[in-house]
N, C-alpha and C positions, 0 to 999 in steps of 0.2 A: 496745309496739305489735306486736312480733314474737310475743310470747306470746299476745296476743289473736287474731292471725291464725291461729296454730297451733291454738288451742282451737276457733275457728270451723270450720276445715277438718277437724278431727278429729271434731267432734260434729255439725256442720251447722247451718244456720239457714234457717228458712222464713219468708218474708214474703208476706202477701197484702193486697190492697187493691182497692177499687172506685173508678173515676172515672166521673162522669156529667157530660156537657156538655149544658146545656139553655139554651134561649132562650125567654123569656117563659113560663116554667113548663112548657115542653114538652121532654121529654128527647129529644135528637137522637142522642147517642152514649153508649154504655155500654161501659166497659172493665173486665174482670175480670182483675186481674194476680196472678200467682203466681210467686214467685221462690224457688229452692232454691240455696243456696250451700254446697257441700261439696266435699271432694276426691273424685277418681274412686275411690280406694282405699276410702274410707268408704262411698261409694254402692254399690260392688260388694259390700262386706262386709254391707251392709244389704239387698242384693238389690233395690235400687230400679230401677224401669223407667225407663231414660233414653232411650227411643225417643220421637220426637215424637208428639203426639196426632194422630188421624186427620184433623182439620181444619187442622193446622198446615202452613204453607208451607215446603217444603224445597227446597233447590237442590242439584242434583247436577252434578258435572263429568264431562264425557266427553272423553277424550283422543283427539285426532285424529292418526292415523298418516300 
């Protein structure tokens, strides 16, 4: 198990999928899912863009003094 996890983090894994929720043959919700599993070191070596997409929701914390 540890060897498998090491291999996945060193090489990376990409999984994609689509989910459609429909009622009576009418599509109500469509989800396009994309998952990237890799180590930060591997991502930086591959020069992957790890910033969120323009439409993604991000939360920022502001420290109150």
